[in-house]
C-alpha positions in Angstrom: 15.2 -47.9 -40.2 11.7 -47.2 -39.0 11.0 -44.0 -37.2 10.2 -44.3 -33.5 7.0 -42.8 -32.2 7.2 -39.9 -29.8 4.7 -40.2 -27.1 4.1 -37.3 -24.8 3.0 -38.2 -21.3 0.0 -36.4 -19.8 2.3 -34.7 -17.4 4.6 -33.4 -20.1 1.6 -32.1 -22.1 0.3 -30.3 -19.0 3.7 -28.8 -18.3 4.0 -27.6 -21.9 0.6 -26.0 -21.9 1.3 -24.3 -18.6 4.6 -22.9 -19.8 3.1 -21.6 -23.1 0.2 -20.1 -21.1 2.6 -18.4 -18.8 4.4 -16.7 -21.7 1.1 -15.8 -23.4 0.0 -14.0 -20.2 3.4 -12.4 -19.4 4.0 -11.2 -22.9 0.4 -10.4 -23.8 1.0 -12.2 -27.0 1.2 -15.7 -28.4 4.1 -14.9 -30.7 6.9 -16.1 -28.3 4.8 -19.1 -27.2 4.3 -20.1 -30.8 8.1 -19.9 -31.5 8.9 -21.8 -28.4 6.3 -24.6 -29.2 7.8 -24.9 -32.7 11.4 -25.1 -31.3 10.5 -27.7 -28.8 8.5 -29.9 -31.2 11.2 -29.6 -33.9 14.0 -30.7 -31.4 11.9 -33.5 -30.0 11.3 -34.9 -33.5 15.1 -35.4 -33.7 14.7 -38.1 -31.1 12.8 -40.3 -33.6 16.0 -40.9 -35.6 18.5 -40.2 -32.9 17.1 -41.8 -29.6 20.4 -41.4 -27.8 20.6 -37.7 -28.4 20.9 -35.7 -25.2 22.4 -36.2 -21.8 22.3 -39.4 -19.8 20.4 -38.9 -16.5 21.0 -40.6 -13.2 17.8 -42.6 -13.9 19.0 -45.2 -16.4 16.2 -45.2 -19.0 15.9 -41.4 -19.2 18.0 -38.9 -21.2 17.8 -35.2 -21.1 17.4 -33.0 -24.1 18.3 -29.3 -23.5 16.4 -26.8 -25.7 17.2 -23.2 -24.7 16.2 -23.0 -21.0 14.3 -26.3 -21.0 15.3 -29.9 -20.3 13.1 -32.7 -21.5 13.4 -36.1 -19.9 9.9 -37.6 -19.4 8.4 -34.3 -18.6 9.0 -30.7 -19.6 11.0 -28.7 -17.2 11.7 -25.0 -17.2 15.3 -24.7 -15.9 14.5 -21.4 -14.1 12.2 -23.2 -11.7 13.3 -24.5 -8.2 15.1 -27.8 -8.9 14.0 -29.1 -5.5 10.4 -29.2 -6.8 11.2 -31.6 -9.6 9.9 -35.0 -8.6 10.4 -37.9 -11.0 8.2 -40.9 -10.3 
C-alpha cells in the first residue's frame, strides 16, 4: 500500500508556528517547543498508514487527532483556547 502524503494547510502551519512561539516566549526556551513539534509530527505521520485514525467530526470529511492538549482536524487547535473562536471554513 502506498503511503499517503500529508499536506499541511497554510492555516495549520501558521497555528503550529504561533503555538511553538508562544511556548518559546513563555518558557524562555525552545526545549518544550522542540519536544512538542516532534510529538505532533510523529503522530501526524501515523495518518499516512492509518487515515481513519482519530475521532469523527460533525464535518464529514474531517477527523480529529488528539495529541496531548491539541486536536488536529484541518488546522491545529490548542484545546485550552476558547472553543467559540474556532471557525472551520
